[in-house]
All heavy atoms as TSV, in Angstrom:
chain	resi	resn	atom	element	x	y	z
A	1	MET	N	N	-0.205	-0.266	28.367
A	1	MET	CA	C	0.756	-0.494	27.304
A	1	MET	C	C	0.899	0.794	26.465
A	1	MET	O	O	-0.080	1.462	26.200
A	1	MET	CB	C	0.246	-1.593	26.369
A	1	MET	CG	C	0.413	-3.015	26.906
A	1	MET	SD	S	2.132	-3.469	27.147
A	1	MET	CE	C	2.709	-3.533	25.477
A	2	PRO	N	N	2.140	1.081	26.034
A	2	PRO	CA	C	2.312	2.242	25.164
A	2	PRO	C	C	1.763	1.971	23.766
A	2	PRO	O	O	1.644	0.810	23.355
A	2	PRO	CB	C	3.832	2.435	25.132
A	2	PRO	CG	C	4.379	1.106	25.473
A	2	PRO	CD	C	3.386	0.437	26.383
A	3	LYS	N	N	1.430	3.027	23.056
A	3	LYS	CA	C	0.917	2.887	21.706
A	3	LYS	C	C	2.034	2.592	20.733
A	3	LYS	O	O	3.184	2.957	20.971
A	3	LYS	CB	C	0.209	4.171	21.281
A	3	LYS	CG	C	-1.063	4.462	22.034
A	3	LYS	CD	C	-1.684	5.719	21.494
A	3	LYS	CE	C	-2.959	6.042	22.238
A	3	LYS	NZ	N	-3.553	7.305	21.783
A	4	MET	N	N	1.685	1.933	19.624
A	4	MET	CA	C	2.653	1.680	18.547
A	4	MET	C	C	2.895	2.991	17.800
A	4	MET	O	O	1.947	3.692	17.489
A	4	MET	CB	C	2.110	0.644	17.572
A	4	MET	CG	C	2.180	-0.774	18.030
A	4	MET	SD	S	3.810	-1.447	17.837
A	4	MET	CE	C	3.984	-1.456	16.075
A	5	LYS	N	N	4.142	3.305	17.546
A	5	LYS	CA	C	4.459	4.504	16.782
A	5	LYS	C	C	4.450	4.160	15.296
A	5	LYS	O	O	4.973	3.137	14.878
A	5	LYS	CB	C	5.816	5.062	17.172
A	5	LYS	CG	C	5.790	5.844	18.452
A	5	LYS	CD	C	7.036	6.690	18.574
A	5	LYS	CE	C	6.932	7.607	19.775
A	5	LYS	NZ	N	8.119	8.459	19.912
A	6	THR	N	N	3.889	5.060	14.487
A	6	THR	CA	C	3.897	4.921	13.034
A	6	THR	C	C	5.263	5.364	12.520
A	6	THR	O	O	5.779	6.402	12.925
A	6	THR	CB	C	2.802	5.783	12.410
A	6	THR	OG1	O	1.553	5.369	12.951
A	6	THR	CG2	C	2.769	5.617	10.909
A	7	ASN	N	N	5.820	4.584	11.610
A	7	ASN	CA	C	7.090	4.940	10.994
A	7	ASN	C	C	6.864	6.196	10.120
A	7	ASN	O	O	6.021	6.193	9.225
A	7	ASN	CB	C	7.577	3.761	10.153
A	7	ASN	CG	C	8.927	3.995	9.557
A	7	ASN	OD1	O	9.088	4.925	8.756
A	7	ASN	ND2	N	9.891	3.173	9.883
A	8	SER	N	N	7.610	7.246	10.363
A	8	SER	CA	C	7.396	8.523	9.684
A	8	SER	C	C	7.643	8.452	8.201
A	8	SER	O	O	6.930	9.068	7.392
A	8	SER	CB	C	8.309	9.612	10.286
A	8	SER	OG	O	7.922	9.892	11.606
A	9	SER	N	N	8.641	7.691	7.776
A	9	SER	CA	C	8.918	7.579	6.341
A	9	SER	C	C	7.837	6.761	5.647
A	9	SER	O	O	7.476	7.027	4.506
A	9	SER	CB	C	10.287	6.965	6.091
A	9	SER	OG	O	10.327	5.641	6.605
A	10	ALA	N	N	7.270	5.776	6.343
A	10	ALA	CA	C	6.242	4.920	5.745
A	10	ALA	C	C	4.931	5.687	5.551
A	10	ALA	O	O	4.263	5.509	4.544
A	10	ALA	CB	C	6.007	3.696	6.615
A	11	LYS	N	N	4.575	6.549	6.476
A	11	LYS	CA	C	3.308	7.259	6.335
A	11	LYS	C	C	3.333	8.262	5.202
A	11	LYS	O	O	2.305	8.663	4.707
A	11	LYS	CB	C	2.897	7.925	7.647
A	11	LYS	CG	C	3.750	9.073	8.107
A	11	LYS	CD	C	3.263	9.571	9.467
A	11	LYS	CE	C	4.167	10.622	10.033
A	11	LYS	NZ	N	3.824	10.968	11.408
A	12	LYS	N	N	4.539	8.674	4.773
A	12	LYS	CA	C	4.663	9.558	3.630
A	12	LYS	C	C	4.627	8.795	2.303
A	12	LYS	O	O	4.340	9.381	1.261
A	12	LYS	CB	C	5.970	10.351	3.717
A	12	LYS	CG	C	6.041	11.264	4.918
A	12	LYS	CD	C	7.447	11.808	5.104
A	12	LYS	CE	C	7.551	12.531	6.440
A	12	LYS	NZ	N	8.944	12.849	6.784
A	13	ARG	N	N	4.947	7.504	2.322
A	13	ARG	CA	C	5.095	6.733	1.095
A	13	ARG	C	C	3.902	5.841	0.767
A	13	ARG	O	O	3.734	5.440	-0.387
A	13	ARG	CB	C	6.346	5.857	1.200
A	13	ARG	CG	C	7.628	6.605	1.093
A	13	ARG	CD	C	8.811	5.714	1.393
A	13	ARG	NE	N	10.059	6.364	1.056
A	13	ARG	CZ	C	10.690	7.258	1.803
A	13	ARG	NH1	N	10.152	7.625	2.970
A	13	ARG	NH2	N	11.806	7.786	1.441
A	14	PHE	N	N	3.091	5.492	1.753
A	14	PHE	CA	C	1.991	4.556	1.537
A	14	PHE	C	C	0.654	5.171	1.913
A	14	PHE	O	O	0.567	5.981	2.824
A	14	PHE	CB	C	2.196	3.285	2.371
A	14	PHE	CG	C	3.487	2.571	2.064
A	14	PHE	CD1	C	4.553	2.623	2.942
A	14	PHE	CD2	C	3.610	1.838	0.891
A	14	PHE	CE1	C	5.739	1.964	2.666
A	14	PHE	CE2	C	4.803	1.177	0.601
A	14	PHE	CZ	C	5.859	1.238	1.484
A	15	LYS	N	N	-0.403	4.737	1.189
A	15	LYS	CA	C	-1.768	5.180	1.480
A	15	LYS	C	C	-2.656	3.949	1.570
A	15	LYS	O	O	-2.472	3.001	0.823
A	15	LYS	CB	C	-2.302	6.091	0.381
A	15	LYS	CG	C	-1.589	7.419	0.263
A	15	LYS	CD	C	-2.174	8.439	1.206
A	15	LYS	CE	C	-1.559	9.801	1.027
A	15	LYS	NZ	N	-0.317	10.005	1.718
A	16	LEU	N	N	-3.608	3.980	2.487
A	16	LEU	CA	C	-4.547	2.874	2.638
A	16	LEU	C	C	-5.727	3.099	1.712
A	16	LEU	O	O	-6.307	4.197	1.684
A	16	LEU	CB	C	-5.020	2.828	4.100
A	16	LEU	CG	C	-5.626	1.524	4.568
A	16	LEU	CD1	C	-4.619	0.395	4.484
A	16	LEU	CD2	C	-6.126	1.651	5.975
A	17	THR	N	N	-6.085	2.092	0.901
A	17	THR	CA	C	-7.213	2.216	0.002
A	17	THR	C	C	-8.515	1.938	0.751
A	17	THR	O	O	-8.487	1.505	1.912
A	17	THR	CB	C	-7.091	1.229	-1.178
A	17	THR	OG1	O	-7.141	-0.105	-0.653
A	17	THR	CG2	C	-5.808	1.428	-1.946
A	18	GLY	N	N	-9.617	2.162	0.096
A	18	GLY	CA	C	-10.924	1.944	0.722
A	18	GLY	C	C	-11.193	0.509	1.055
A	18	GLY	O	O	-11.935	0.191	1.977
A	19	THR	N	N	-10.586	-0.417	0.302
A	19	THR	CA	C	-10.804	-1.849	0.526
A	19	THR	C	C	-9.782	-2.455	1.485
A	19	THR	O	O	-9.755	-3.666	1.676
A	19	THR	CB	C	-10.788	-2.616	-0.793
A	19	THR	OG1	O	-9.553	-2.361	-1.473
A	19	THR	CG2	C	-11.957	-2.213	-1.667
A	20	GLY	N	N	-8.884	-1.630	2.030
A	20	GLY	CA	C	-7.913	-2.128	3.000
A	20	GLY	C	C	-6.575	-2.500	2.416
A	20	GLY	O	O	-5.692	-2.957	3.138
A	21	LYS	N	N	-6.388	-2.342	1.113
A	21	LYS	CA	C	-5.087	-2.595	0.514
A	21	LYS	C	C	-4.208	-1.368	0.689
A	21	LYS	O	O	-4.682	-0.303	1.050
A	21	LYS	CB	C	-5.274	-2.926	-0.969
A	21	LYS	CG	C	-6.040	-4.218	-1.184
A	21	LYS	CD	C	-6.328	-4.425	-2.647
A	21	LYS	CE	C	-7.168	-5.674	-2.819
A	21	LYS	NZ	N	-7.786	-5.742	-4.139
A	22	ILE	N	N	-2.917	-1.524	0.411
A	22	ILE	CA	C	-1.982	-0.423	0.586
A	22	ILE	C	C	-1.418	-0.032	-0.777
A	22	ILE	O	O	-0.886	-0.869	-1.506
A	22	ILE	CB	C	-0.837	-0.811	1.547
A	22	ILE	CG1	C	-1.455	-1.178	2.905
A	22	ILE	CG2	C	0.141	0.311	1.693
A	22	ILE	CD1	C	-0.463	-1.710	3.898
A	23	ALA	N	N	-1.563	1.261	-1.112
A	23	ALA	CA	C	-1.083	1.771	-2.401
A	23	ALA	C	C	0.304	2.370	-2.215
A	23	ALA	O	O	0.652	2.867	-1.149
A	23	ALA	CB	C	-2.041	2.831	-2.924
A	24	ARG	N	N	1.081	2.312	-3.278
A	24	ARG	CA	C	2.434	2.876	-3.259
A	24	ARG	C	C	2.736	3.488	-4.623
A	24	ARG	O	O	2.051	3.196	-5.611
A	24	ARG	CB	C	3.468	1.788	-3.000
A	24	ARG	CG	C	3.499	0.721	-4.085
A	24	ARG	CD	C	4.665	-0.233	-3.944
A	24	ARG	NE	N	4.639	-1.265	-4.959
A	24	ARG	CZ	C	5.117	-1.137	-6.182
A	24	ARG	NH1	N	5.674	0.008	-6.568
A	24	ARG	NH2	N	5.061	-2.126	-7.053
A	25	LYS	N	N	3.737	4.354	-4.677
A	25	LYS	CA	C	4.177	4.931	-5.939
A	25	LYS	C	C	5.251	4.034	-6.534
A	25	LYS	O	O	5.923	3.296	-5.818
A	25	LYS	CB	C	4.728	6.338	-5.724
A	25	LYS	CG	C	3.671	7.374	-5.475
A	25	LYS	CD	C	4.241	8.759	-5.564
A	25	LYS	CE	C	3.146	9.797	-5.473
A	25	LYS	NZ	N	3.654	11.159	-5.623
A	26	ASN	N	N	5.415	4.128	-7.861
A	26	ASN	CA	C	6.428	3.360	-8.539
A	26	ASN	C	C	7.791	4.050	-8.471
A	26	ASN	O	O	7.869	5.279	-8.456
A	26	ASN	CB	C	6.063	3.148	-10.005
A	26	ASN	CG	C	4.935	2.162	-10.172
A	26	ASN	OD1	O	5.017	1.044	-9.645
A	26	ASN	ND2	N	3.898	2.557	-10.854
A	27	ALA	N	N	8.841	3.248	-8.443
A	27	ALA	CA	C	10.213	3.766	-8.438
A	27	ALA	C	C	10.637	4.125	-9.858
A	27	ALA	O	O	9.891	3.938	-10.819
A	27	ALA	CB	C	11.155	2.715	-7.858
A	28	PHE	N	N	11.839	4.677	-9.992
A	28	PHE	CA	C	12.475	4.991	-11.278
A	28	PHE	C	C	11.734	6.120	-12.017
A	28	PHE	O	O	11.639	6.097	-13.225
A	28	PHE	CB	C	12.569	3.755	-12.180
A	28	PHE	CG	C	13.165	2.562	-11.501
A	28	PHE	CD1	C	12.402	1.435	-11.232
A	28	PHE	CD2	C	14.484	2.580	-11.096
A	28	PHE	CE1	C	12.946	0.356	-10.599
A	28	PHE	CE2	C	15.044	1.486	-10.443
A	28	PHE	CZ	C	14.284	0.374	-10.197
A	29	LYS	N	N	11.273	7.109	-11.310
A	29	LYS	CA	C	10.538	8.205	-11.959
A	29	LYS	C	C	11.019	9.580	-11.465
A	29	LYS	O	O	10.288	10.535	-11.472
A	29	LYS	CB	C	9.023	8.021	-11.662
A	29	LYS	CG	C	8.066	8.893	-12.443
A	29	LYS	CD	C	8.015	8.532	-13.898
A	29	LYS	CE	C	6.954	9.216	-14.710
A	29	LYS	NZ	N	6.766	10.595	-14.577
A	30	SER	N	N	12.267	9.653	-11.030
A	30	SER	CA	C	12.720	10.931	-10.424
A	30	SER	C	C	13.686	11.709	-11.339
A	30	SER	O	O	13.580	12.911	-11.458
A	30	SER	CB	C	13.358	10.682	-9.074
A	30	SER	OG	O	14.450	9.798	-9.219
A	31	HIS	N	N	14.640	11.044	-11.957
A	31	HIS	CA	C	15.616	11.770	-12.798
A	31	HIS	C	C	16.173	10.817	-13.839
A	31	HIS	O	O	15.908	9.611	-13.806
A	31	HIS	CB	C	16.728	12.362	-11.934
A	31	HIS	CG	C	17.569	11.349	-11.241
A	31	HIS	ND1	N	18.830	11.031	-11.618
A	31	HIS	CD2	C	17.312	10.547	-10.181
A	31	HIS	CE1	C	19.331	10.091	-10.827
A	31	HIS	NE2	N	18.407	9.774	-9.937
A	32	ILE	N	N	16.941	11.364	-14.791
A	32	ILE	CA	C	17.489	10.630	-15.943
A	32	ILE	C	C	16.344	9.958	-16.713
A	32	ILE	O	O	16.358	8.740	-16.934
A	32	ILE	CB	C	18.565	9.615	-15.530
A	32	ILE	CG1	C	19.548	10.217	-14.545
A	32	ILE	CG2	C	19.336	9.147	-16.757
A	32	ILE	CD1	C	20.593	9.229	-14.020
A	33	LEU	N	N	15.353	10.747	-17.078
A	33	LEU	CA	C	14.189	10.202	-17.761
A	33	LEU	C	C	14.251	10.345	-19.269
A	33	LEU	O	O	13.348	9.895	-19.977
A	33	LEU	CB	C	12.919	10.886	-17.239
A	33	LEU	CG	C	12.667	10.733	-15.743
A	33	LEU	CD1	C	11.484	11.565	-15.317
A	33	LEU	CD2	C	12.449	9.305	-15.375
A	34	THR	N	N	15.304	10.971	-19.801
A	34	THR	CA	C	15.383	11.219	-21.243
A	34	THR	C	C	15.554	9.932	-22.042
A	34	THR	O	O	15.051	9.813	-23.155
A	34	THR	CB	C	16.546	12.170	-21.570
A	34	THR	OG1	O	17.740	11.666	-20.967
A	34	THR	CG2	C	16.263	13.546	-21.036
A	35	LYS	N	N	16.242	8.946	-21.458
A	35	LYS	CA	C	16.467	7.688	-22.195
A	35	LYS	C	C	15.275	6.738	-22.077
A	35	LYS	O	O	15.219	5.735	-22.750
A	35	LYS	CB	C	17.731	6.995	-21.703
A	35	LYS	CG	C	17.710	6.630	-20.234
A	35	LYS	CD	C	19.008	5.964	-19.800
A	35	LYS	CE	C	20.077	6.978	-19.537
A	35	LYS	NZ	N	21.278	6.406	-18.904
A	36	MET	N	N	14.326	7.051	-21.202
A	36	MET	CA	C	13.157	6.193	-20.997
A	36	MET	C	C	12.053	6.563	-21.973
A	36	MET	O	O	11.848	7.750	-22.272
A	36	MET	CB	C	12.671	6.368	-19.558
A	36	MET	CG	C	11.762	5.255	-19.065
A	36	MET	SD	S	11.203	5.540	-17.384
A	36	MET	CE	C	12.701	5.302	-16.459
A	37	SER	N	N	11.343	5.575	-22.457
A	37	SER	CA	C	10.279	5.837	-23.423
A	37	SER	C	C	9.099	6.559	-22.758
A	37	SER	O	O	8.908	6.490	-21.541
A	37	SER	CB	C	9.770	4.525	-24.057
A	37	SER	OG	O	9.054	3.784	-23.101
A	38	THR	N	N	8.331	7.266	-23.569
A	38	THR	CA	C	7.196	8.016	-23.053
A	38	THR	C	C	6.172	7.095	-22.424
A	38	THR	O	O	5.597	7.404	-21.379
A	38	THR	CB	C	6.534	8.796	-24.203
A	38	THR	OG1	O	7.534	9.565	-24.885
A	38	THR	CG2	C	5.484	9.733	-23.676
A	39	LYS	N	N	5.972	5.931	-23.028
A	39	LYS	CA	C	5.017	4.964	-22.498
A	39	LYS	C	C	5.442	4.472	-21.109
A	39	LYS	O	O	4.627	4.350	-20.204
A	39	LYS	CB	C	4.865	3.796	-23.446
A	39	LYS	CG	C	3.874	2.728	-22.980
A	39	LYS	CD	C	3.775	1.587	-23.966
A	39	LYS	CE	C	2.830	0.533	-23.453
A	39	LYS	NZ	N	2.727	-0.600	-24.387
A	40	ARG	N	N	6.730	4.198	-20.983
A	40	ARG	CA	C	7.247	3.702	-19.703
A	40	ARG	C	C	7.077	4.742	-18.608
A	40	ARG	O	O	6.674	4.438	-17.482
A	40	ARG	CB	C	8.741	3.352	-19.868
A	40	ARG	CG	C	9.345	2.717	-18.647
A	40	ARG	CD	C	8.989	1.266	-18.541
A	40	ARG	NE	N	9.503	0.688	-17.339
A	40	ARG	CZ	C	8.761	0.054	-16.441
A	40	ARG	NH1	N	7.475	-0.102	-16.629
A	40	ARG	NH2	N	9.308	-0.463	-15.375
A	41	LYS	N	N	7.372	6.005	-18.926
A	41	LYS	CA	C	7.216	7.089	-17.946
A	41	LYS	C	C	5.758	7.253	-17.554
A	41	LYS	O	O	5.443	7.503	-16.395
A	41	LYS	CB	C	7.771	8.391	-18.513
A	41	LYS	CG	C	9.283	8.422	-18.594
A	41	LYS	CD	C	9.794	9.759	-18.996
A	41	LYS	CE	C	9.733	9.936	-20.496
A	41	LYS	NZ	N	10.508	11.096	-20.964
A	42	ARG	N	N	4.878	7.143	-18.525
A	42	ARG	CA	C	3.448	7.283	-18.251
A	42	ARG	C	C	2.957	6.158	-17.337
A	42	ARG	O	O	2.190	6.383	-16.390
A	42	ARG	CB	C	2.672	7.286	-19.564
A	42	ARG	CG	C	1.208	7.564	-19.431
A	42	ARG	CD	C	0.534	7.777	-20.773
A	42	ARG	NE	N	0.641	6.593	-21.628
A	42	ARG	CZ	C	1.349	6.547	-22.772
A	42	ARG	NH1	N	2.031	7.600	-23.192
A	42	ARG	NH2	N	1.371	5.442	-23.496
A	43	VAL	N	N	3.370	4.945	-17.581
A	43	VAL	CA	C	2.947	3.787	-16.770
A	43	VAL	C	C	3.487	3.910	-15.343
A	43	VAL	O	O	2.792	3.593	-14.376
A	43	VAL	CB	C	3.414	2.474	-17.433
A	43	VAL	CG1	C	3.233	1.297	-16.511
A	43	VAL	CG2	C	2.665	2.237	-18.722
A	44	LEU	N	N	4.713	4.409	-15.200
A	44	LEU	CA	C	5.317	4.550	-13.864
A	44	LEU	C	C	4.661	5.668	-13.054
A	44	LEU	O	O	4.825	5.723	-11.859
A	44	LEU	CB	C	6.810	4.813	-13.987
A	44	LEU	CG	C	7.675	3.620	-14.414
A	44	LEU	CD1	C	9.094	4.073	-14.627
A	44	LEU	CD2	C	7.599	2.507	-13.398
A	45	GLY	N	N	3.932	6.540	-13.720
A	45	GLY	CA	C	3.260	7.622	-13.014
A	45	GLY	C	C	2.088	7.178	-12.183
A	45	GLY	O	O	1.675	7.856	-11.253
A	46	HIS	N	N	1.497	6.019	-12.528
A	46	HIS	CA	C	0.334	5.505	-11.788
A	46	HIS	C	C	0.783	4.846	-10.497
A	46	HIS	O	O	1.945	4.473	-10.331
A	46	HIS	CB	C	-0.432	4.493	-12.647
A	46	HIS	CG	C	-0.919	5.062	-13.940
A	46	HIS	ND1	N	-1.754	6.157	-13.990
A	46	HIS	CD2	C	-0.698	4.702	-15.215
A	46	HIS	CE1	C	-2.032	6.421	-15.245
A	46	HIS	NE2	N	-1.389	5.564	-16.022
A	47	THR	N	N	-0.147	4.671	-9.578
A	47	THR	CA	C	0.171	3.985	-8.324
A	47	THR	C	C	0.013	2.483	-8.485
A	47	THR	O	O	-0.708	2.016	-9.359
A	47	THR	CB	C	-0.743	4.475	-7.188
A	47	THR	OG1	O	-2.084	4.278	-7.573
A	47	THR	CG2	C	-0.493	5.927	-6.868
A	48	SER	N	N	0.677	1.743	-7.643
A	48	SER	CA	C	0.586	0.284	-7.612
A	48	SER	C	C	0.190	-0.145	-6.207
A	48	SER	O	O	0.161	0.667	-5.293
A	48	SER	CB	C	1.925	-0.349	-7.974
A	48	SER	OG	O	2.337	0.060	-9.251
A	49	LEU	N	N	-0.090	-1.426	-6.050
A	49	LEU	CA	C	-0.404	-1.975	-4.752
A	49	LEU	C	C	0.812	-2.680	-4.183
A	49	LEU	O	O	1.616	-3.246	-4.922
A	49	LEU	CB	C	-1.578	-2.931	-4.849
A	49	LEU	CG	C	-2.915	-2.334	-5.265
A	49	LEU	CD1	C	-3.944	-3.428	-5.437
A	49	LEU	CD2	C	-3.391	-1.324	-4.253
A	50	VAL	N	N	0.940	-2.670	-2.876
A	50	VAL	CA	C	2.014	-3.381	-2.205
A	50	VAL	C	C	1.767	-4.882	-2.361
A	50	VAL	O	O	0.633	-5.356	-2.219
A	50	VAL	CB	C	2.072	-2.978	-0.718
A	50	VAL	CG1	C	3.042	-3.826	0.055
A	50	VAL	CG2	C	2.442	-1.516	-0.597
A	51	SER	N	N	2.818	-5.649	-2.662
A	51	SER	CA	C	2.673	-7.081	-2.869
A	51	SER	C	C	2.349	-7.784	-1.547
A	51	SER	O	O	2.608	-7.250	-0.454
A	51	SER	CB	C	3.940	-7.670	-3.468
A	51	SER	OG	O	4.989	-7.604	-2.522
A	52	ALA	N	N	1.807	-8.972	-1.645
A	52	ALA	CA	C	1.419	-9.753	-0.474
A	52	ALA	C	C	2.630	-10.088	0.385
A	52	ALA	O	O	2.528	-10.167	1.616
A	52	ALA	CB	C	0.706	-11.011	-0.914
A	53	ALA	N	N	3.801	-10.270	-0.254
A	53	ALA	CA	C	5.009	-10.612	0.496
A	53	ALA	C	C	5.473	-9.465	1.397
A	53	ALA	O	O	6.028	-9.683	2.465
A	53	ALA	CB	C	6.122	-10.997	-0.473
A	54	ASP	N	N	5.236	-8.242	0.965
A	54	ASP	CA	C	5.670	-7.075	1.735
A	54	ASP	C	C	4.581	-6.500	2.629
A	54	ASP	O	O	4.835	-5.584	3.409
A	54	ASP	CB	C	6.135	-5.963	0.780
A	54	ASP	CG	C	7.324	-6.392	-0.049
A	54	ASP	OD1	O	8.167	-7.128	0.471
A	54	ASP	OD2	O	7.389	-6.004	-1.225
A	55	MET	N	N	3.364	-7.021	2.523
A	55	MET	CA	C	2.227	-6.434	3.234
A	55	MET	C	C	2.420	-6.439	4.745
A	55	MET	O	O	2.107	-5.446	5.417
A	55	MET	CB	C	0.964	-7.206	2.878
A	55	MET	CG	C	-0.292	-6.533	3.317
A	55	MET	SD	S	-0.662	-5.032	2.419
A	55	MET	CE	C	-1.293	-5.694	0.910
A	56	GLY	N	N	2.967	-7.494	5.302
A	56	GLY	CA	C	3.163	-7.592	6.746
A	56	GLY	C	C	4.109	-6.529	7.266
A	56	GLY	O	O	3.841	-5.884	8.281
A	57	ASN	N	N	5.219	-6.339	6.557
A	57	ASN	CA	C	6.196	-5.341	6.995
A	57	ASN	C	C	5.643	-3.930	6.906
A	57	ASN	O	O	5.880	-3.122	7.801
A	57	ASN	CB	C	7.460	-5.451	6.127
A	57	ASN	CG	C	8.280	-6.662	6.442
A	57	ASN	OD1	O	8.243	-7.157	7.568
A	57	ASN	ND2	N	8.978	-7.189	5.463
A	58	VAL	N	N	4.911	-3.641	5.829
A	58	VAL	CA	C	4.359	-2.296	5.647
A	58	VAL	C	C	3.286	-2.027	6.703
A	58	VAL	O	O	3.232	-0.945	7.284
A	58	VAL	CB	C	3.800	-2.125	4.229
A	58	VAL	CG1	C	3.126	-0.785	4.080
A	58	VAL	CG2	C	4.920	-2.254	3.196
A	59	LYS	N	N	2.451	-3.015	6.981
A	59	LYS	CA	C	1.418	-2.840	8.001
A	59	LYS	C	C	2.041	-2.615	9.379
A	59	LYS	O	O	1.537	-1.837	10.168
A	59	LYS	CB	C	0.504	-4.058	8.054
A	59	LYS	CG	C	-0.544	-4.069	6.968
A	59	LYS	CD	C	-1.537	-5.189	7.152
A	59	LYS	CE	C	-2.662	-5.058	6.146
A	59	LYS	NZ	N	-3.668	-6.114	6.321
A	60	ARG	N	N	3.142	-3.270	9.664
A	60	ARG	CA	C	3.823	-3.081	10.934
A	60	ARG	C	C	4.396	-1.650	11.035
A	60	ARG	O	O	4.311	-1.008	12.086
A	60	ARG	CB	C	4.948	-4.097	11.100
A	60	ARG	CG	C	5.514	-4.146	12.489
A	60	ARG	CD	C	6.541	-5.253	12.672
A	60	ARG	NE	N	5.999	-6.557	12.391
A	60	ARG	CZ	C	6.371	-7.358	11.385
A	60	ARG	NH1	N	7.347	-6.964	10.566
A	60	ARG	NH2	N	5.842	-8.532	11.191
A	61	MET	N	N	4.929	-1.154	9.909
A	61	MET	CA	C	5.487	0.206	9.920
A	61	MET	C	C	4.383	1.241	10.071
A	61	MET	O	O	4.585	2.293	10.670
A	61	MET	CB	C	6.260	0.467	8.620
A	61	MET	CG	C	7.592	-0.217	8.557
A	61	MET	SD	S	8.612	0.346	7.206
A	61	MET	CE	C	7.782	-0.317	5.786
A	62	LEU	N	N	3.198	0.954	9.499
A	62	LEU	CA	C	2.082	1.900	9.591
A	62	LEU	C	C	1.249	1.685	10.860
A	62	LEU	O	O	0.265	2.394	11.070
A	62	LEU	CB	C	1.179	1.750	8.359
A	62	LEU	CG	C	1.802	2.172	7.033
A	62	LEU	CD1	C	0.870	1.821	5.882
A	62	LEU	CD2	C	2.143	3.634	7.029
A	63	ALA	N	N	1.597	0.690	11.658
A	63	ALA	CA	C	0.887	0.364	12.914
A	63	ALA	C	C	-0.573	0.047	12.618
A	63	ALA	O	O	-1.481	0.498	13.316
A	63	ALA	CB	C	1.010	1.482	13.935
A	64	ILE	N	N	-0.805	-0.752	11.563
A	64	ILE	CA	C	-2.145	-1.201	11.193
A	64	ILE	C	C	-2.335	-2.603	11.721
A	64	ILE	O	O	-1.450	-3.458	11.583
A	64	ILE	CB	C	-2.353	-1.189	9.670
A	64	ILE	CG1	C	-2.200	0.227	9.132
A	64	ILE	CG2	C	-3.679	-1.761	9.276
A	64	ILE	CD1	C	-2.188	0.312	7.625
A	65	GLY	N	N	-3.460	-2.910	12.272
A	65	GLY	CA	C	-3.765	-4.273	12.701
A	65	GLY	C	C	-3.446	-4.444	14.170
A	65	GLY	O	O	-4.051	-3.833	15.033
A	66	LYS	N	N	-2.462	-5.289	14.442
A	66	LYS	CA	C	-2.200	-5.671	15.823
A	66	LYS	C	C	-1.641	-4.535	16.631
A	66	LYS	O	O	-0.710	-3.947	16.510
A	66	LYS	CB	C	-1.251	-6.859	15.816
A	66	LYS	CG	C	-1.895	-8.046	15.138
A	66	LYS	CD	C	-0.973	-9.257	15.201
A	66	LYS	CE	C	-1.751	-10.456	14.756
A	66	LYS	NZ	N	-1.372	-11.098	13.612
């Protein structure tokens, strides 16, 4: 059987944590930031975890698991 290919865009956007969860960056942090509050920009700078609803799709793109 051929190997599963990893989606190139997904491997640039997601990282696997030590406990097996998938980390992602927050959106809305690239441009037009002058109208956004400092607190909001600071919070968006941190990473978040992929939700359980999206976990299956992201794992398939990263060729994790099956």
